Each structure stands twice: as C-alpha cells, then as structure tokens.
C-alpha positions, 0 to 999 in steps of 0.5 A: 790417550786422548779420545778427542772426537770433533767430527761426526759421521757424515750425513747425506741428504736427498739434495746432494750433488754428484760430488756429494754422492761420490763422497757418500759412495766412498764412505759406505764402501769403506764402512762395508770393508770394516763391517765385514772384517776384511780390509785389504790395506789394514793387515795388522802388520807395520809395512817395512817401508815405514819401519825403514824410515823410522828405524833404518839407516838415515832414520828420521828423528822422532817428532810429531806425526799425523797418520791419514786413514789410520784404520785400526791403529797398527801404524799409529801405535808403532810410531808412538812406541818409537818415540813419536807424538802421534795424531791419527785420523780415520773416517770410519767410526768402527776403525777409530774405535779399534784404533783407540782400543789398540793404542790403549792396550799397547800403552801408546799415547795416540790421539785418534780423531774421527773425521775426514782427511780432506777436511783437517780444519774441522779437526783438532790437528793443527800441527806442525807435523814432521811426518805424514803417513798415508797407507792407501788413504789418498788413492781412495779419495774422490778426485775433487777432494784431493787438492784439499787433502794436499793443502791440509797437509801442506799447511801443517807441515814443519820445514823439511817434513816428510810424507810417506804414502802407499797407493794403488795405481790406475786400474788396468784397462779392461779390469772390472769397474770398481765400486767407486768411479774415481778409484779407477784413477789410483794415484801416480807420481805425476799427479802428486807433483801437480797437487803438492807444490812446495814438495819434492817427490824424493822417491817412487818404489813399486809395491809387491802387490799383484796389482799396480801399487807404489810407495811415494816419498815426498819432502817439504821444500818451500812455504812460499806457495798459495794454498787456496783451493 
C-alpha cells in the first residue's frame, strides 16, 4: 500500500480573506467530527448504491477509481477488494491515518493521499480515472471552491467516466444555521449541470435519510470544453 502524502495540513494566518476563513471553518468543523469519533457520513458500511454500481446488473468493469473525501477508507477498501486500482483523498489527517490502517488490515492496495479535493494538482493523482466516488464531500465544500473541484475531476476523467455522488440538499427554511454558512446550500441537480460541463446527469435518486439527501450519477460525455477556473 502506497503511503504517499504530498500535502500538509492547511495553515491559516491572520491575513485571511472571507473565503480563506470559510475554508478554515470547514477544516476545523470536519476535524471536530473525527476527533469526537462521531462522523455521520462515515458509517463503516459501503452504501448499496455503490455496491450496485460495482456488483449489480450492468456493473462497471474494474478500472481506476478516485474517492474524494474518503474518510476512514471503508469504500476505498471495498473498491480495491473488487479489483479496482484506487486512489483516495481526504483533508483530515486522522481520517487519512485510519484509512491507511484499514486498507492495510484488509490487504487492500489503496493509495491514500492527505490533501484537498479541490486542489488535486497539488497531489499525486494524475488519472485518468474511470470512476469517481464522493460520499458527501462536494456538498461540504465552500461554494467558491466547487468549480475547482469539478475542473479537477474533469481533467482526470477517462472517456465515459462515471461520478457517483451522495450529497445533502439545501437546508429547509427555518432550520438552525449550520456551523459553516455554505452548508446551507447543499447540492442540487441544477448546480451539478452548471458546474460540470462535458458531463451528463444520468440519474438523481433521493436518499433515505430524515433530511433531504440525494444520490447523483454523472457520466463524462465530452472533452472539448474550457476547464479554466
């Protein structure tokens, strides 16, 4: 198992902009979830939506996969054990450490990288990838970094690549304000259509959570687009 780690924990100074401060808020909010051992999106169980894509009728042929926001490595390990060549990325160092330990314990060859899913150029993850998996990573990204996330995936997508994404929808009106302001926006199908040119939104399936959640499936359709952000 590769223990490549080319990105350090983000450093924030007093001379930060509002956008920098929001990125800092996201980092520390995520860090607190892991420090408390209560990470609502990291259940330790591979979701059936991913299992269906990998093992069900019309399943994908194993290739190269990139997981964005891999957490403790449950799904990256699952993919590797089903024949995929897996690279996984997470921003939180304790999550990365747990993901590496889990993959090693399961005998799964997973390259776990410590870094920012919106800054893939800083990591050793050149692609191309046939599958991208995102379990509530994108919906936690500040709005000003989401175009960079989309561009990073698009640049690394093999022809016909798939993106399977789980995300929380917008916060219902009247709900308490979440810790990170942009988290109220969640993610919607319309946003993904706008931010992912060259991809087709193939499916939107509501989640089973008590709050609005969705599973989105996108397919790479064209490479003839401007990826400048």
